C-alpha positions in Angstrom: 0.0 0.0 0.0 2.9 2.4 0.8 4.4 2.0 -2.6 1.0 2.7 -4.3 0.7 5.9 -2.3 4.2 6.9 -3.3 3.5 6.2 -6.9 0.4 8.4 -6.7 2.5 11.2 -5.1 5.2 10.7 -7.8 2.5 11.0 -10.4 1.2 14.3 -8.9 4.7 15.7 -8.5 5.8 14.5 -11.9 2.6 15.9 -13.6 3.1 19.2 -12.0 6.8 19.3 -13.0 6.1 18.0 -16.5 3.5 20.7 -17.1 5.9 23.3 -15.9 8.6 21.9 -18.3 6.2 21.6 -21.2 4.9 25.2 -20.8 8.3 26.7 -20.4 9.8 24.7 -23.3 7.1 25.7 -25.7 7.0 29.3 -24.5 10.8 29.6 -25.1 10.6 27.9 -28.5 7.4 29.4 -29.9 7.3 32.7 -28.0 11.0 33.7 -28.0 12.1 31.7 -31.1 14.8 29.8 -29.2 15.7 26.5 -30.8 13.8 23.4 -29.7 16.9 21.7 -28.1 18.0 24.8 -26.3 14.4 25.5 -25.1 14.2 22.0 -23.8 17.5 22.2 -22.0 16.7 25.5 -20.3 13.3 24.3 -19.3 14.7 21.0 -18.0 17.2 22.9 -15.8 14.4 25.1 -14.4 12.3 22.0 -13.6 15.2 20.3 -11.7 14.8 22.5 -8.6 11.1 22.0 -8.5 11.5 18.3 -9.1 14.0 17.8 -6.2 11.8 19.7 -3.8 8.6 17.8 -4.7 10.3 14.4 -4.9 12.3 14.6 -1.8 9.7 16.2 0.5 6.4 15.1 -1.0 6.9 11.8 -3.0 9.6 10.0 -1.0 9.1 12.1 2.2 12.8 12.2 2.9 13.5 13.5 6.5 17.2 14.0 6.0 18.7 15.5 2.9 22.3 14.2 2.5 25.0 15.3 0.1 24.9 11.8 -1.3 21.2 12.1 -2.0 21.7 15.5 -3.7 24.6 14.0 -5.7 22.6 11.0 -6.8 19.7 13.3 -7.8 22.1 15.4 -9.8 23.5 12.3 -11.6 20.0 11.1 -12.5 19.1 14.7 -13.6 22.1 14.9 -15.8 21.3 11.6 -17.3 17.8 12.7 -17.9 19.0 15.9 -19.5 21.2 13.9 -21.9 18.3 11.7 -22.8 16.0 14.7 -23.1 18.4 16.5 -25.4 19.0 13.4 -27.5 15.3 12.8 -28.0 14.7 16.4 -29.0 17.7 16.4 -31.3 16.8 13.1 -32.9 13.1 13.9 -33.4 13.5 17.5 -34.6 16.9 17.3 -36.2 17.0 13.9 -37.8 13.3 12.9 -38.1 12.0 16.4 -39.0 9.2 16.2 -36.4 7.8 19.4 -34.9 9.1 20.6 -31.6 5.8 19.7 -29.8 6.3 16.0 -30.7 9.8 15.9 -29.1 8.4 17.7 -26.1 5.8 15.1 -25.6 8.4 12.3 -26.0 10.5 13.9 -23.2 7.4 14.3 -21.0 6.8 10.5 -21.3 10.3 9.0 -21.2 11.9 11.2 -18.4 9.3 10.6 -15.7 9.5 6.8 -16.2 13.3 6.8 -16.1 13.3 9.1 -13.0 10.8 7.1 -10.9 12.8 3.9 -11.3 16.1 5.6 -10.5 14.7 7.7 -7.6 13.1 4.6 -6.1 16.0 2.2 -6.3 19.0 4.6 -5.9 18.4 8.3 -5.0 15.8 8.2 -2.2 16.4 4.8 -0.8 15.6 4.6 2.9 18.3 3.2 5.2 16.3 0.0 6.0 15.6 -0.6 2.3 19.4 -0.5 1.6 19.9 -3.4 4.0 17.2 -5.5 2.3 18.8 -4.9 -1.2 22.1 -6.3 -0.1 
């Protein structure tokens, strides 16, 4: 039951962060005529702070924020940024898709990747680490 509630909280947090990313990315691209890949990267970076706050405090309800946790979050975020940039570049640059298609792809792939890595590596509770070994 606990994991189901966490998954719901993740969905709420992720949806909120994803909408913020989507709106910012498209506003930068269509409103300010910034390239799709640059708009995506800037919007992703903006969403990182929001994501950490929501995931650590709301989704995984972390009581203690350690430097290891922040470092792992940063690693997952950088991996997500690389995947995000690659998706946008591949879809808009090589497959000639409109920017909104690449934005939707990012909005699907990144949350899935993040939940798995947050759950098994970033926000692991001390007692859960003992069970994994």
